[in-house]
NUPAGU-423219 format. One record per residue (C-alpha): z, y, x; residue number from 1. Coordinates in steps of 0.5 Angstrom, whole numbers. Layout:
! residues N
       Z       Y       X   num
       Z       Y       X   NUM
...
***
This chain:
! residues 511
       Z       Y       X   num
    -139     -34     156     1
    -135     -35     162     2
    -136     -28     164     3
    -133     -26     157     4
    -127     -31     158     5
    -125     -28     165     6
    -126     -21     162     7
    -121     -23     156     8
    -116     -26     161     9
    -116     -20     165    10
    -116     -15     159    11
    -110     -18     156    12
    -107     -19     162    13
    -106     -12     163    14
    -102     -12     156    15
     -98     -18     158    16
     -96     -15     165    17
     -93      -9     161    18
     -89     -13     156    19
     -87     -17     162    20
     -85     -11     166    21
     -81      -8     160    22
     -77     -15     159    23
     -76     -16     167    24
     -74      -9     168    25
     -69      -9     162    26
     -66     -16     166    27
     -67     -13     173    28
     -63      -7     170    29
     -57     -11     167    30
     -57     -15     174    31
     -57      -8     178    32
     -51      -6     173    33
     -47     -12     175    34
     -49     -13     182    35
     -41     -13     185    36
     -44     -14     192    37
     -47      -7     192    38
     -41      -4     189    39
     -37      -7     195    40
     -42      -5     200    41
     -42       2     198    42
     -34       2     198    43
     -34      -1     205    44
     -39       4     208    45
     -35      10     205    46
     -28       8     206    47
     -27      10     213    48
     -29      17     211    49
     -24      18     205    50
     -18      23     205    51
     -12      21     201    52
     -15      26     195    53
     -22      23     195    54
     -18      16     195    55
     -15      18     189    56
     -22      20     186    57
     -25      14     188    58
     -20       9     185    59
     -21      13     178    60
     -28      13     179    61
     -28       5     180    62
     -23       4     174    63
     -28       8     170    64
     -34       4     172    65
     -30      -3     171    66
     -28       0     164    67
     -36       2     162    68
     -38      -5     165    69
     -33      -9     160    70
     -35      -4     154    71
     -42      -6     155    72
     -40     -14     156    73
     -36     -13     149    74
     -42      -9     145    75
     -47     -15     148    76
     -42     -20     145    77
     -41     -17     139    78
     -48     -16     137    79
     -50     -23     139    80
     -44     -25     134    81
     -46     -21     129    82
     -53     -23     129    83
     -51     -31     129    84
     -47     -29     123    85
     -52     -26     119    86
     -57     -31     121    87
     -52     -36     118    88
     -51     -33     112    89
     -59     -32     111    90
     -59     -40     112    91
     -53     -41     107    92
     -56     -36     101    93
     -63     -40     102    94
     -60     -47     101    95
     -56     -44      95    96
     -62     -41      92    97
     -65     -48      93    98
     -59     -51      90    99
     -59     -46      84   100
     -67     -47      83   101
     -66     -55      82   102
     -60     -54      77   103
     -64     -50      73   104
     -69     -55      73   105
     -64     -60      71   106
     -62     -56      65   107
     -69     -55      63   108
     -70     -62      63   109
     -64     -63      59   110
     -65     -58      54   111
     -72     -61      53   112
     -69     -68      52   113
     -64     -65      47   114
     -69     -62      43   115
     -73     -69      43   116
     -67     -72      40   117
     -66     -67      35   118
     -73     -67      33   119
     -72     -75      32   120
     -66     -75      28   121
     -69     -69      23   122
     -75     -74      22   123
     -71     -80      21   124
     -68     -75      15   125
     -74     -73      12   126
     -73     -66      14   127
     -77     -61      17   128
     -74     -58      23   129
     -69     -52      21   130
     -68     -55      14   131
     -60     -57      13   132
     -59     -63       8   133
     -55     -62       2   134
     -53     -67      -3   135
     -54     -66     -10   136
     -48     -64     -14   137
     -45     -61      -8   138
     -44     -54      -5   139
     -49     -52       0   140
     -47     -51       7   141
     -47     -43       6   142
     -42     -44       0   143
     -38     -49       4   144
     -37     -44       9   145
     -31     -46      13   146
     -28     -51       8   147
     -28     -57      12   148
     -21     -60      14   149
     -22     -60      22   150
     -19     -53      25   151
     -21     -54      32   152
     -26     -48      33   153
     -24     -43      28   154
     -21     -37      31   155
     -17     -36      24   156
     -14     -43      24   157
      -8     -41      19   158
     -12     -37      14   159
     -18     -43      14   160
     -12     -48      12   161
     -10     -43       6   162
     -18     -43       4   163
     -17     -51       4   164
     -11     -50       0   165
     -13     -45      -5   166
     -21     -48      -5   167
     -20     -50     -13   168
     -14     -45     -15   169
     -15     -41     -21   170
     -11     -35     -23   171
      -5     -36     -27   172
      -3     -33     -33   173
       4     -33     -34   174
       4     -30     -41   175
       9     -25     -39   176
      13     -21     -45   177
      19     -17     -42   178
      19     -10     -42   179
      22      -6     -36   180
      28      -5     -39   181
      29     -12     -40   182
      26     -13     -33   183
      32      -9     -30   184
      37     -14     -34   185
      34     -20     -32   186
      33     -19     -25   187
      41     -16     -25   188
      43     -22     -28   189
      39     -27     -24   190
      42     -24     -18   191
      49     -25     -20   192
      49     -32     -23   193
      44     -35     -18   194
      46     -31     -12   195
      52     -28     -13   196
      50     -21     -11   197
      52     -16     -16   198
      48      -9     -17   199
      49      -4     -22   200
      44      -3     -27   201
      42       4     -24   202
      41       1     -17   203
      36      -4     -20   204
      33       1     -25   205
      32       5     -18   206
      29      -1     -15   207
      24      -2     -20   208
      22       5     -21   209
      21       5     -14   210
      16       0     -14   211
      12       4     -19   212
      12      10     -15   213
       9       7      -8   214
       8       1      -5   215
      13       2       0   216
      20       2      -2   217
      26       4       4   218
      33       1       2   219
      37       5       7   220
      45       6       8   221
      51       3      12   222
      51      -4      14   223
      53     -10      10   224
      52      -6       3   225
      46     -11       1   226
      40      -8       3   227
      36     -14       6   228
      39     -18       0   229
      36     -14      -5   230
      29     -15      -2   231
      31     -23      -1   232
      33     -23      -8   233
      27     -20     -11   234
      23     -25      -8   235
      27     -31     -11   236
      27     -28     -17   237
      19     -27     -18   238
      18     -35     -15   239
      15     -32      -8   240
      20     -32      -3   241
      20     -25       1   242
      16     -25       8   243
      21     -23      13   244
      19     -19      18   245
      24     -18      23   246
      22     -11      27   247
      24     -11      34   248
      25      -5      39   249
      19      -7      43   250
      14      -6      37   251
       9      -1      39   252
       2      -2      35   253
       0      -6      29   254
      -1     -12      32   255
       6     -14      31   256
       4     -14      24   257
      -3     -17      23   258
      -3     -21      30   259
      -9     -20      35   260
     -15     -24      38   261
     -13     -28      45   262
     -19     -27      49   263
     -17     -33      53   264
     -16     -38      48   265
     -21     -35      43   266
     -16     -36      38   267
     -13     -30      33   268
      -5     -30      33   269
      -4     -30      26   270
       3     -27      24   271
       7     -29      17   272
       5     -22      15   273
      -2     -24      15   274
      -2     -30      12   275
       2     -27       6   276
      -3     -22       5   277
      -9     -27       5   278
      -5     -32       0   279
      -4     -26      -4   280
     -11     -24      -4   281
     -12     -31      -8   282
      -7     -30     -14   283
      -5     -25     -19   284
       3     -26     -17   285
       7     -21     -14   286
       9     -21      -7   287
      14     -17      -2   288
      14     -16       5   289
      21     -14       8   290
      21     -10      14   291
      28     -12      16   292
      31      -6      20   293
      24      -2      20   294
      27       4      24   295
      29      -1      30   296
      22       1      33   297
      18       7      31   298
      15       6      24   299
      10      11      25   300
       7       6      31   301
       7       0      28   302
       6       1      21   303
       2       8      21   304
      -5       5      19   305
      -2       1      13   306
       1       8      11   307
      -6      11      11   308
      -9       5       8   309
      -4       5       2   310
      -6      12       1   311
     -13      11      -1   312
     -14      13      -8   313
     -19       7      -9   314
     -16       0      -8   315
     -23      -2      -5   316
     -22       2       1   317
     -15      -2       2   318
     -19      -5       8   319
     -16      -7      15   320
     -20      -9      21   321
     -18     -15      24   322
     -23     -16      29   323
     -30     -12      31   324
     -35     -18      29   325
     -36     -24      25   326
     -36     -31      26   327
     -40     -36      22   328
     -33     -40      21   329
     -29     -34      19   330
     -24     -34      13   331
     -28     -33       6   332
     -24     -27       5   333
     -25     -24      12   334
     -32     -20      11   335
     -35     -17      18   336
     -28     -18      21   337
     -25     -14      16   338
     -19     -16      11   339
     -18     -13       4   340
     -11     -11       3   341
      -9     -14      -4   342
      -6      -9      -9   343
       0     -15     -11   344
       3     -14      -5   345
       9      -9      -4   346
      13      -7       2   347
      20      -6       3   348
      24      -3       9   349
      31      -4      11   350
      34       2      15   351
      41       2      18   352
      42      10      20   353
      46       9      27   354
      45      10      34   355
      41       4      36   356
      35       6      31   357
      30      12      31   358
      30      17      26   359
      25      16      21   360
      19      22      20   361
      17      26      15   362
      10      22      15   363
      14      16      13   364
      19      18       8   365
      13      22       4   366
       9      16       3   367
      15      12       1   368
      21      12      -4   369
      28      12      -1   370
      34       9      -4   371
      41       9      -2   372
      45       3      -2   373
      52       5       0   374
      57       2      -5   375
      58      -5      -6   376
      57      -7     -13   377
      63      -9     -17   378
      63     -17     -20   379
      62     -18     -27   380
      60     -24     -32   381
      53     -25     -32   382
      48     -28     -37   383
      45     -35     -33   384
      38     -33     -32   385
      33     -37     -28   386
      27     -34     -24   387
      21     -33     -27   388
      13     -32     -25   389
      11     -25     -26   390
       3     -23     -26   391
       2     -17     -22   392
      -3     -14     -27   393
       2     -15     -32   394
       8     -11     -28   395
       3      -6     -26   396
       1      -5     -33   397
       8      -4     -35   398
       8       2     -30   399
       2       5     -33   400
       4       5     -40   401
      11       8     -38   402
       7      14     -35   403
       3      15     -41   404
       9      14     -46   405
      14      19     -41   406
      10      25     -38   407
      15      30     -35   408
      17      35     -41   409
      14      42     -41   410
      21      44     -40   411
      22      40     -34   412
      16      42     -31   413
      18      49     -31   414
      24      48     -28   415
      21      44     -22   416
      16      49     -21   417
      22      54     -21   418
      26      50     -16   419
      20      49     -12   420
      19      57     -11   421
      27      58     -10   422
      27      52      -4   423
      21      55      -1   424
      24      62      -1   425
      31      60       2   426
      29      54       6   427
      22      54       7   428
      21      47       5   429
      15      46      -1   430
      14      40      -6   431
       7      37      -4   432
       2      34      -8   433
       4      27      -6   434
      11      28      -8   435
       9      31     -15   436
       5      25     -16   437
      10      20     -14   438
      16      24     -18   439
      12      23     -24   440
      11      16     -23   441
      18      15     -21   442
      21      19     -27   443
      16      15     -32   444
      18       8     -30   445
      26      10     -30   446
      26      13     -37   447
      22       6     -39   448
      27       2     -36   449
      33       5     -40   450
      35      12     -36   451
      34      19     -37   452
      29      24     -35   453
      34      29     -32   454
      38      23     -28   455
      31      21     -25   456
      29      28     -23   457
      36      29     -20   458
      35      22     -16   459
      28      23     -13   460
      29      31     -11   461
      36      29      -7   462
      32      23      -3   463
      25      26      -2   464
      26      34      -2   465
      33      36       0   466
      33      30       5   467
      29      35       9   468
      34      40      10   469
      37      35      15   470
      31      38      20   471
      33      45      19   472
      38      49      23   473
      45      47      19   474
      48      53      21   475
      42      58      19   476
      42      55      12   477
      50      54      11   478
      50      61       7   479
      45      58       3   480
      48      52       0   481
      53      55      -5   482
      48      59      -8   483
      43      53      -9   484
      49      49     -12   485
      50      55     -17   486
      42      55     -18   487
      42      48     -20   488
      48      49     -25   489
      45      54     -28   490
      38      51     -29   491
      40      44     -30   492
      47      44     -33   493
      54      43     -29   494
      54      36     -32   495
      47      34     -29   496
      44      34     -22   497
      50      31     -19   498
      46      27     -14   499
      43      33     -11   500
      50      37     -11   501
      54      31      -8   502
      48      31      -2   503
      49      39      -1   504
      56      38      -1   505
      56      33       4   506
      51      37       8   507
      56      43       8   508
      61      38      11   509
      57      37      17   510
      56      44      19   511
***
C-alpha cells in the first residue's frame, strides 16, 4: 500500500507541477512586463551611444510602452469590475427568486384559507358549492343582472342607473288621435304661444316631412334665424327635451358622441347622447338629438358610423359596438358590448355656412333632409297650445299611412324621370335610388300635412339635386342655366317650381 501511495503522489505531482507552471508563468509574465528596474537598466546601458535621432525614436518607444502597460492595467481592472458586478447580480437574482417563491407560497396558503372559509359559509346556508341562494318570489341573480343600487364596479355607471330607474317601466300608450295636418298646427301654435317662436306653416310642414323621410334633418341658413330654436321647441313640444350635442372643432371620431372606455380607470366615459339613446330604447316616446353647429368639425368623421347604421334596411341591424367584449355587470340592453340604436330617436343638425365651418359632403347630404331657414317668421296671434306626449309608433304610423295615400302620380313620375335625363345630359348629375325613395316619403307626408305634390317635389329637388350644382364649374354651366329654367317652365308651369328657379337664379349671380 505504501508503494501505491508514493506512486500516486509522484504520478499526480506531474500534473499539478504543470498547472503550477502555467499559473506561475502567467504571474512571472506580469511581473516581467512591469519590471521597471529592468527597463531603466536597458535605457541606462544604451543612452551613451544614442544619436539625437535615435533619442527621439527611443522616447517614442518608451511612450508607446507606457501606453500599452496602462491599457493592460485598465483592461484587468475592467474585467475584475465586470466579474464582481455580474456576481452581485447573480446573488441578487437568487435572493429575489427565493423571495418570490416564498410570496407564492403565502398566496397559495391564503387562497386555500379563503376557499375553506367560503366552503364553511356555503355549508351554513345549506347549499352545495357552486349554487346561488334565491329567495322565493324574487328574481334570480341572472334576472337581477346589474340591478343593485351600488354603482361601484360598473364600467357603465350612468346606463346602470337608467336600468335602475326604468326597471319597472311599462311602455305608455298616449292614445294620440291627431292627423299630420293637425300636428303642423299644434306644433306651430305651441312654438308661438309658449316659446314666442314664430314659424310659417310651410316651415313646420317641411320639418315634419323631413322627419318622415330620414332620421337626420339638417337645418341650415344664416345665423339667428331660429335653427336651433326649432329643434329645441320640438323637444319641448313632445315633452322630451332635446339632447343638445354642441359640436367642437376637435371632434374627429364617434367617441365624441358615444364616449370611450378608459383603460386606466376601467370605466366607460358615457356622453349625454349615449344616455339619451339608452333611455329611448326603453320607451315608445319620440326623442331628438341636436347636433348644434354640426359642420364646425367634419361631419363625416364623427357621424360616419351613424350615417351607415341608419342606412340599414332593417332596424335589427341598427347596432353600434361600444366595447369589444362583455362584462357580467354590463347594462341590460348592452348585448356583447353592442347597443341597439332605437328607432324612436331622430337627429337634427344645425349648419351655419360661413368661413369658420367645413363644407358638408354629398355623403352627408344624400342621407339627410336639408331644410333652409333664412327668414324670420312673422308674429301672429296663436291659439294657446300645450305640449303633448307622442308615441313614436303612432307618428311613424301616420307617415306610413301618408305613403299609402299619396304615392307620386304617374304624371309626376314621368316628369321627374324626364328631368333626370335632362340633368344627366346637361349637368352630368343623376338621381340616385336613395334620393328617389326619400323623395316619395317626403312628398307623401308633405301632402298629408296640408301641402301640394308639386310644391313638395319642387322643394326636395332644389335642396337635394340642384344643390349639387355648386360643386360644378359654374363658368362651365353658366350657359345651361337659362335653358334649364325654360325647361322647368315648360314641364311644370311658370307658376310652379319657384324654389328651383330661385335657386338657379341665385347660382347664376355667383358666376
